[in-house]
MARFITOR-621304 format. One line per 4 residues: number of its first residue (from 1); for each residue x, y, z of N, C-alpha, C, O, CB. Coordinates in nm, 4 decimals, decimal comma, always signed. Atoms other than C-alpha are relative to their C-alpha. Glycine has a CB too. Example, Ala and Ser with C-alpha at 12.3 -4.5 7.8 and 13.67 -1.06 7.14 Angstrom:
1 = +0,0890/-0,1190/+0,0000/+1,2300/-0,4500/+0,7800/+0,0900/+0,1200/+0,0000/+0,1936/+0,1181/+0,0665/-0,0992/+0,0027/+0,1246 ~ -0,0820/-0,1190/-0,0060/+1,3670/-0,1060/+0,7140/-0,0770/+0,1090/+0,0730/-0,0261/+0,2198/+0,0899/+0,0414/+0,0462/-0,1415 .
END
This chain:
1 = +0,1049/-0,0848/+0,1129/-0,0125/-0,0056/-0,0523/+0,0968/+0,1521/+0,0289/+0,1616/+0,1730/+0,1314/-0,2263/+0,0119/+0,0611 ~ -0,0764/-0,1181/-0,0614/+0,1483/+0,3712/-0,0957/-0,0974/+0,0913/+0,0703/-0,2167/+0,0746/+0,0957/+0,0804/+0,0839/-0,1107 ~ +0,0802/-0,0877/-0,0344/+0,0750/+0,6795/+0,0409/-0,1504/+0,0652/-0,0027/-0,2221/+0,1133/+0,0850/+0,0503/+0,0460/-0,0255 ~ +0,1291/-0,0610/+0,0588/-0,2197/+0,7845/-0,1654/-0,1165/-0,0969/-0,0227/-0,2194/-0,0792/-0,0878/+0,0309/+0,0642/-0,1353 .
5 = +0,1207/+0,1237/-0,0262/-0,4061/+0,4319/-0,0759/-0,0695/+0,0637/+0,0936/-0,0096/+0,0873/+0,1985/+0,0462/-0,1598/+0,0592 ~ +0,0429/+0,0643/-0,1718/-0,7077/+0,4894/+0,1721/+0,0108/-0,1361/+0,0806/+0,0039/-0,2572/+0,0595/-0,1360/+0,0060/+0,0160 ~ +0,0252/+0,1555/-0,0933/-0,7060/+0,2663/+0,4266/-0,1273/-0,0300/+0,0166/-0,2124/+0,0583/+0,0271/+0,0533/-0,0055/+0,1550 ~ +0,1416/-0,0109/-0,0732/-1,0131/+0,0727/+0,5225/-0,0851/+0,0432/-0,0603/-0,1129/+0,0367/-0,1801/-0,0123/+0,0690/+0,1045 .
9 = +0,1132/-0,0906/-0,0041/-1,2643/+0,2611/+0,5628/+0,0245/+0,1464/+0,0556/-0,0495/+0,2156/+0,1256/-0,1033/-0,0650/+0,0817 ~ -0,1165/-0,1569/-0,0323/-1,0304/+0,5841/+0,6125/-0,1364/+0,0244/-0,0965/-0,2244/-0,0519/-0,1363/+0,2328/+0,0362/-0,0707 ~ +0,1549/-0,0488/+0,0627/-1,2918/+0,8219/+0,4330/+0,0102/+0,1112/-0,0713/-0,0695/+0,1914/-0,0228/-0,1138/+0,0357/+0,1061 ~ -0,0536/-0,0870/+0,0854/-1,1653/+1,0725/+0,1762/-0,0045/+0,1549/+0,1099/-0,0862/+0,2033/+0,1882/-0,1000/-0,0022/-0,1586 .
13 = +0,0475/-0,1571/-0,1000/-1,0521/+1,4280/+0,3257/-0,0417/+0,0566/-0,0410/-0,0710/+0,1711/-0,0068/+0,0660/+0,0942/+0,0564 ~ +0,1488/-0,1821/+0,1032/-1,2657/+1,6087/+0,0838/-0,1259/-0,0368/+0,0848/-0,1739/+0,0725/+0,0546/-0,0842/-0,0260/-0,2702 ~ +0,1258/+0,1191/-0,0467/-1,5658/+1,4252/+0,2546/-0,0205/+0,1149/+0,1647/-0,1286/+0,1579/+0,2047/+0,0852/-0,2450/+0,0359 ~ +0,0030/-0,1245/-0,1075/-1,4940/+1,6821/+0,5729/-0,0730/+0,0885/-0,0463/-0,1873/+0,1030/-0,0030/+0,1268/+0,0695/+0,0347 .
17 = -0,0152/-0,0761/-0,0050/-1,4875/+1,9452/+0,4078/-0,2064/+0,0191/-0,0702/-0,2993/+0,0954/-0,0438/+0,1520/+0,0327/-0,0525 ~ +0,1404/-0,0032/+0,0156/-1,8134/+1,8454/+0,2261/-0,1273/-0,0390/+0,1105/-0,2223/+0,0206/+0,1614/-0,0094/-0,0789/-0,1029 ~ +0,1172/-0,0007/-0,1582/-2,0114/+1,6991/+0,4977/-0,0486/+0,1426/+0,0810/-0,1594/+0,1591/+0,1320/+0,0907/-0,0872/+0,1433 ~ +0,0484/-0,1400/-0,0963/-1,9790/+2,0950/+0,6730/-0,0836/+0,0800/-0,1361/-0,1819/+0,1444/-0,0993/+0,1737/+0,1215/+0,0826 .
21 = +0,0718/-0,0818/+0,0569/-2,1055/+2,2595/+0,3255/-0,1561/-0,0694/-0,0499/-0,2532/-0,0093/-0,0957/+0,0903/+0,0531/-0,1087 ~ +0,1746/+0,0713/-0,0204/-2,4219/+1,9900/+0,3199/-0,0628/+0,0614/+0,0992/-0,1740/+0,1054/+0,0702/-0,0167/-0,1673/+0,0464 ~ +0,0962/+0,0131/-0,1269/-2,5265/+2,0620/+0,7025/-0,0252/+0,0944/-0,0422/-0,1348/+0,1223/-0,0908/+0,0255/-0,0162/+0,1497 ~ +0,0380/-0,2461/+0,0815/-2,4891/+2,4793/+0,5874/-0,0674/+0,0357/-0,0760/-0,0630/+0,1424/-0,1371/+0,1069/+0,1051/-0,0940 .
25 = +0,0806/-0,0430/+0,1428/-2,7423/+2,4374/+0,3572/-0,1635/-0,0854/+0,1014/-0,1967/-0,1880/+0,1608/+0,0882/-0,1131/-0,2170 ~ +0,1265/+0,0658/-0,1121/-3,0856/+2,4271/+0,5270/-0,1148/-0,0265/-0,0659/-0,1502/-0,0216/-0,1837/-0,0524/+0,1004/+0,1239 ~ +0,1048/+0,1174/+0,0667/-3,3835/+2,2377/+0,5550/-0,0635/+0,0384/-0,1074/-0,0890/-0,0332/-0,2042/-0,1136/-0,0466/+0,0871 ~ +0,1499/-0,0638/+0,1296/-3,6222/+2,4451/+0,3307/+0,0549/+0,0090/-0,1981/-0,0066/+0,0076/-0,3047/-0,0480/+0,2458/+0,0617 .
29 = -0,0536/+0,0753/+0,1435/-3,3132/+2,3912/+0,0464/+0,0103/-0,0973/-0,0713/+0,0100/-0,1327/-0,1891/+0,0749/-0,0037/-0,0171 ~ -0,0217/+0,2109/+0,0279/-3,2691/+2,0379/+0,0770/-0,0728/-0,0606/-0,0573/-0,0620/-0,1619/-0,1264/-0,0089/-0,1060/+0,1123 ~ +0,1126/+0,0590/+0,0490/-3,5694/+2,0079/+0,0106/-0,1380/+0,0486/-0,1582/-0,2374/-0,0039/-0,2085/-0,0577/+0,0047/+0,1371 ~ -0,0191/-0,0227/+0,1171/-3,6004/+2,2153/-0,2856/+0,1199/-0,0012/-0,0686/+0,1501/+0,1030/-0,1267/-0,0440/+0,0878/-0,0135 .
33 = -0,1277/+0,1043/+0,0471/-3,2711/+2,0075/-0,4083/-0,0931/-0,1448/-0,0360/-0,1125/-0,1932/-0,1475/+0,1406/-0,0334/+0,1572 ~ +0,0855/+0,0817/+0,0690/-3,4885/+1,7418/-0,4089/-0,0892/-0,0448/-0,0091/-0,1257/-0,1576/+0,0244/+0,0134/-0,0534/-0,0142 ~ +0,0872/-0,0405/+0,1071/-3,7416/+1,8580/-0,5956/+0,0175/-0,0292/-0,1070/-0,0381/-0,0959/-0,1943/-0,0154/+0,1041/-0,0138 ~ -0,1353/-0,0322/+0,1768/-3,4938/+1,9247/-0,8647/+0,0007/-0,1425/-0,0618/-0,0599/-0,2044/-0,1492/+0,2348/+0,0472/+0,0455 .
37 = -0,0435/+0,0962/+0,0601/-3,3273/+1,6611/-0,8760/-0,1507/-0,1237/+0,0228/-0,1277/-0,2224/-0,0471/+0,1624/-0,0348/+0,0694 ~ +0,0548/+0,1047/+0,0531/-3,6384/+1,4216/-0,8476/-0,1562/-0,0280/-0,1011/-0,2447/-0,1135/-0,0981/+0,0001/-0,0604/+0,1109 ~ +0,0065/-0,0358/+0,0632/-3,7660/+1,5875/-1,1205/+0,0773/-0,0477/-0,1203/+0,0026/-0,0865/-0,2101/-0,0029/+0,0791/+0,0435 ~ -0,0623/+0,0089/+0,0137/-3,4959/+1,5228/-1,2818/-0,0132/-0,1678/-0,0237/+0,0186/-0,2260/-0,1274/+0,0547/+0,0759/+0,0667 .
41 = -0,0475/+0,1383/-0,0102/-3,5069/+1,1650/-1,1942/-0,1195/-0,0876/-0,1278/-0,1195/-0,1795/-0,2097/-0,0166/-0,0595/+0,1954 ~ +0,1880/+0,0466/+0,0907/-3,9114/+1,1459/-1,3506/+0,0761/-0,0306/-0,1184/+0,0468/-0,1470/-0,1455/-0,1639/+0,1600/-0,0417 ~ +0,0514/-0,0255/+0,1326/-3,7748/+1,1998/-1,7169/+0,1091/-0,0282/+0,0252/+0,1991/+0,0469/-0,0125/-0,0702/+0,1065/-0,0812 ~ -0,1847/+0,1062/+0,0214/-3,4478/+0,9323/-1,6312/+0,1167/+0,0517/+0,0003/+0,2207/-0,0126/-0,0141/+0,0355/-0,0735/-0,1402 .
45 = -0,1580/-0,0461/-0,0285/-3,1858/+1,2146/-1,5774/+0,0593/-0,0702/+0,0763/-0,0020/-0,0817/+0,1824/+0,0255/+0,1245/+0,0555 ~ -0,1013/+0,1018/-0,0481/-2,8539/+0,9434/-1,4599/+0,0024/+0,1159/+0,0980/-0,0735/+0,0775/+0,1869/+0,1469/-0,0634/-0,0956 ~ -0,0696/-0,0764/-0,0966/-2,7482/+1,2264/-1,2400/-0,1430/+0,0380/+0,0772/-0,1224/+0,0333/+0,1985/+0,1039/+0,1346/-0,0660 ~ +0,1368/+0,0047/-0,0873/-3,1547/+1,2928/-1,1031/+0,0284/-0,0683/+0,0856/+0,0213/-0,0246/+0,2004/-0,1255/-0,0485/-0,0519 .
49 = +0,1393/+0,0937/-0,0348/-3,2105/+0,9601/-1,0150/+0,1496/-0,0748/+0,1505/+0,1286/-0,1385/+0,2538/-0,0931/-0,1653/-0,2040 ~ -0,0722/+0,0491/-0,0899/-2,8555/+0,8858/-0,8356/+0,0273/+0,1380/+0,1524/+0,0842/+0,1315/+0,2613/+0,1420/-0,0527/-0,0972 ~ -0,0929/-0,1581/-0,0742/-2,8083/+1,2873/-0,6797/-0,1696/-0,0291/+0,1370/-0,1782/+0,0153/+0,2514/+0,0057/+0,2532/-0,1724 ~ +0,1707/-0,0586/-0,1229/-3,2689/+1,2170/-0,5085/+0,0660/-0,1427/+0,0913/+0,1074/-0,1216/+0,2053/-0,2660/-0,0278/-0,0992 .
53 = -0,0262/+0,0865/-0,0446/-3,1718/+0,8694/-0,4206/+0,2009/-0,0787/+0,1509/+0,2530/-0,1581/+0,2292/-0,0383/-0,0358/-0,1454 ~ -0,1073/+0,0067/-0,1621/-2,8624/+0,9322/-0,2055/+0,0408/+0,1657/+0,1150/+0,1321/+0,2026/+0,1889/+0,1999/-0,0600/-0,0752 ~ +0,0179/-0,1279/-0,0849/-2,9917/+1,2865/-0,0619/-0,1285/-0,1242/+0,0918/-0,1202/-0,1116/+0,2140/-0,0706/+0,1939/-0,1101 ~ +0,0721/+0,1036/-0,0304/-3,2637/+0,9867/+0,0292/+0,0487/-0,0604/+0,0856/+0,0331/-0,0295/+0,2038/-0,0263/-0,0707/-0,0837 .
57 = -0,0780/+0,0535/-0,1148/-3,0592/+0,7622/+0,1862/+0,0111/+0,0765/+0,1197/-0,0432/+0,0709/+0,2300/+0,1268/-0,0247/-0,0377 ~ -0,0767/-0,1232/-0,1770/-2,8771/+1,0425/+0,4245/-0,0442/+0,0776/+0,1043/+0,0220/+0,1086/+0,2033/+0,0726/+0,1203/-0,0224 ~ +0,0581/-0,0151/+0,0162/-3,1834/+1,1901/+0,4687/-0,0656/-0,1537/+0,0817/-0,0510/-0,1331/+0,2022/+0,0098/+0,0579/-0,1113 ~ +0,1006/+0,1465/-0,0885/-3,3912/+0,7988/+0,6256/+0,1592/-0,0691/+0,1557/+0,1414/-0,1333/+0,2592/-0,0460/-0,2192/-0,2103 .
61 = -0,0621/+0,0270/-0,1584/-2,9895/+0,7794/+0,8552/+0,1276/-0,1701/-0,1023/+0,2035/-0,2508/-0,0485/-0,2069/-0,0781/+0,1867 ~ -0,0357/+0,1064/-0,0342/-2,8625/+0,5198/+0,6394/+0,2147/+0,0314/-0,0695/+0,2173/+0,1534/-0,0853/-0,1327/-0,1347/-0,0827 ~ -0,1392/-0,0056/+0,0134/-2,4380/+0,5299/+0,5382/-0,0554/-0,0456/-0,1558/-0,1248/-0,1274/-0,2162/+0,1176/-0,1029/+0,1119 ~ -0,0019/-0,0203/+0,1235/-2,3711/+0,6695/+0,2382/+0,2028/-0,0655/-0,0688/+0,3040/-0,0587/+0,0010/-0,0533/+0,1921/-0,0082 .
65 = -0,1941/-0,0031/+0,0392/-1,9762/+0,5899/+0,0837/+0,0160/+0,1539/-0,0561/-0,0690/+0,2382/-0,0849/+0,0676/-0,1412/-0,1658 ~ -0,0393/-0,1591/+0,0176/-1,7721/+0,9050/+0,0063/-0,0571/+0,0584/-0,2030/-0,0970/+0,1675/-0,2436/+0,2354/+0,0065/+0,0335 ~ -0,0136/-0,0623/+0,1298/-1,7882/+0,8749/-0,4121/-0,1754/-0,0068/-0,0027/-0,2059/-0,0521/-0,1131/+0,1088/-0,0938/-0,1354 ~ +0,1438/-0,0070/+0,0639/-2,2179/+0,9006/-0,4062/-0,0374/+0,1862/+0,1314/-0,1391/+0,2526/+0,1515/-0,1361/-0,2208/+0,0472 .
69 = +0,0159/-0,0784/-0,0635/-2,1368/+1,1755/-0,1628/+0,0947/+0,0712/-0,0174/+0,0985/+0,1503/+0,0768/-0,0259/-0,0274/+0,0954 ~ -0,0029/-0,0988/+0,0300/-1,9418/+1,3664/-0,2933/+0,0055/+0,0370/-0,1422/+0,0885/+0,1058/-0,2017/+0,0742/+0,0346/+0,0624 ~ +0,0090/-0,0298/+0,1566/-2,0853/+1,3538/-0,6478/-0,1347/+0,0584/-0,0070/-0,1756/+0,1123/-0,1098/+0,0155/-0,1373/-0,1055 ~ +0,1051/-0,0784/-0,0089/-2,4392/+1,4748/-0,4705/+0,0646/+0,1800/+0,0731/+0,0054/+0,2873/+0,0617/-0,1187/-0,1010/+0,1053 .
73 = -0,0536/-0,1143/-0,0607/-2,2340/+1,7524/-0,2912/+0,0732/+0,1111/-0,1307/+0,0519/+0,2323/-0,1287/+0,1172/-0,0619/+0,1192 ~ -0,0669/-0,0869/+0,0890/-2,0122/+1,8866/-0,6128/-0,1698/-0,0034/-0,0956/-0,2248/+0,1044/-0,0734/+0,1801/-0,0742/-0,0835 ~ +0,1671/-0,0653/+0,0403/-2,4234/+1,8731/-0,8268/-0,0617/+0,1023/+0,0994/-0,0860/+0,2167/+0,0609/-0,1234/-0,1294/-0,0003 ~ +0,0297/-0,1481/-0,0153/-2,5417/+2,0817/-0,5779/+0,0990/+0,1527/+0,0156/+0,0361/+0,2574/+0,0005/-0,0702/-0,0100/+0,1121 .
77 = -0,0483/-0,0659/+0,0536/-2,2518/+2,3097/-0,5881/-0,0066/+0,0496/-0,1223/+0,0202/+0,1618/-0,1655/+0,0625/-0,0259/+0,0192 ~ -0,0546/-0,1087/+0,2186/-2,2358/+2,3887/-0,9711/-0,1566/-0,0128/-0,0369/-0,2038/-0,0101/-0,1505/+0,1552/-0,1426/-0,1994 ~ +0,1236/-0,0895/+0,0232/-2,5926/+2,4494/-0,8979/-0,0816/+0,0877/+0,1372/-0,1960/+0,1224/+0,1668/-0,1094/-0,1064/-0,0666 ~ +0,0501/-0,1491/-0,0554/-2,5943/+2,6944/-0,6516/+0,1184/+0,1256/+0,0052/+0,1191/+0,2484/+0,0134/-0,0565/-0,0228/+0,1681 .
81 = -0,1391/-0,1536/+0,0630/-2,2473/+2,8720/-0,7186/-0,1128/+0,1622/-0,1308/-0,1216/+0,2846/-0,1411/+0,1976/-0,1478/-0,1975 ~ +0,0103/-0,1024/+0,1292/-2,4108/+3,0412/-1,0255/-0,1484/+0,0955/+0,1056/-0,1877/+0,2005/+0,0549/-0,0605/-0,1114/-0,2132 ~ +0,0784/-0,0551/-0,1096/-2,6906/+3,1562/-0,7038/+0,0171/+0,0651/+0,0038/-0,0530/+0,1634/-0,0201/-0,0135/-0,0166/+0,0954 ~ -0,0331/-0,1025/-0,0784/-2,4644/+3,3150/-0,5668/+0,0685/+0,1319/+0,0339/+0,1043/+0,2194/+0,1126/+0,0218/-0,0379/+0,0418 .
85 = -0,1339/-0,1544/-0,0025/-2,2789/+3,5082/-0,7381/-0,1287/+0,0198/-0,1132/-0,0523/+0,0011/-0,2078/+0,2477/-0,0094/-0,0685 ~ +0,0391/+0,0202/+0,0109/-2,5632/+3,5276/-0,9217/-0,0937/-0,0308/-0,2000/-0,1888/-0,0501/-0,2757/+0,0070/+0,0448/+0,1060 ~ +0,0311/+0,0655/+0,1644/-2,5179/+3,4569/-1,2474/-0,0673/-0,1334/-0,0412/-0,0968/-0,2122/+0,0486/+0,1308/-0,0222/-0,0697 ~ +0,0753/+0,0789/-0,0751/-2,6996/+3,1987/-1,4032/+0,1187/-0,1283/-0,0964/+0,2234/-0,0856/-0,1452/-0,2075/+0,0149/-0,0162 .
89 = -0,1008/+0,0759/+0,1198/-2,5203/+2,8391/-1,6330/+0,0512/+0,0111/-0,0904/+0,1587/+0,0542/-0,0484/-0,0182/-0,0664/-0,0483 ~ -0,0012/-0,0716/+0,1155/-2,4584/+2,9164/-1,9419/+0,0888/-0,1131/-0,0932/+0,1152/-0,0889/-0,2110/+0,0675/+0,1609/+0,0225 .
END
């Protein structure tokens, strides 16, 4: 094993920052995001399906792998950052 391998169930170091970001989102906004992902999932959008499932597992208190959690937070940040800057995705 080399220094760049995660050991056993060691979480990815970026998960700590991702968790702080996710926990900073209001419950109302999380529900809005869940509805947005659900709307996409209905149309067979894979990102919507995966993000909705991940949010549902998190809200149920189930464990979620780093891969799914980091993907969810990345997708949320992609949606939120244009909102914060007052611009739109182009």
